[in-house]
ZAMARGU-4260 file (C-alpha; in steps of 0.2 Angstrom, whole numbers, plus 5000, padded with zeros to 4 digits):
<rodrens>
0) 5689/5706/5426 | 5673/5714/5430 | 5662/5715/5416 | 5649/5729/5412 | 5639/5729/5396
5) 5639/5747/5390 | 5630/5742/5374 | 5624/5726/5366 | 5637/5714/5359 | 5633/5708/5341
10) 5639/5693/5332 | 5634/5693/5314 | 5615/5695/5315 | 5614/5689/5333 | 5613/5699/5349
15) 5624/5689/5361 | 5616/5688/5379 | 5627/5694/5393 | 5628/5677/5400 | 5638/5670/5385
20) 5651/5684/5385 | 5664/5681/5398 | 5678/5693/5393 | 5677/5711/5385 | 5691/5722/5379
25) 5690/5739/5370 | 5689/5731/5352 | 5686/5713/5355 | 5677/5700/5366 | 5676/5682/5370
30) 5660/5671/5372 | 5655/5654/5375 | 5652/5643/5360 | 5636/5633/5361 | 5642/5620/5349
35) 5660/5619/5353 | 5672/5608/5342 | 5681/5602/5357 | 5677/5604/5376 | 5682/5622/5382
40) 5682/5629/5364 | 5677/5648/5364 | 5675/5661/5351 | 5686/5677/5351 | 5678/5691/5340
45) 5681/5709/5336 | 5667/5721/5340 | 5668/5729/5323 | 5662/5719/5308 | 5675/5717/5294
50) 5675/5707/5278 | 5693/5701/5280 | 5705/5699/5294 | 5717/5711/5285 | 5703/5725/5286
55) 5706/5726/5305 | 5716/5741/5310 | 5733/5737/5319 | 5725/5742/5335 | 5710/5730/5333
60) 5721/5716/5328 | 5732/5718/5343 | 5717/5719/5354 | 5710/5703/5346 | 5726/5693/5349
65) 5728/5700/5367 | 5710/5694/5370 | 5715/5677/5363 | 5730/5676/5374
</rodrens>
């Protein structure tokens, strides 16, 4: 997938460098974890910050799981 960064990717209070983000969808992204639990461990995140998983819209949840897949 060709990747373009239309805007900054934010994770919590951190701006994620483009070199760490390897996959982007409309509502989610995947990035390299600098302190992985196991080799190959990555983080799959939603673009919109929510307090709880249940706060995601159905579209955001589907997008998140499609990214994880």
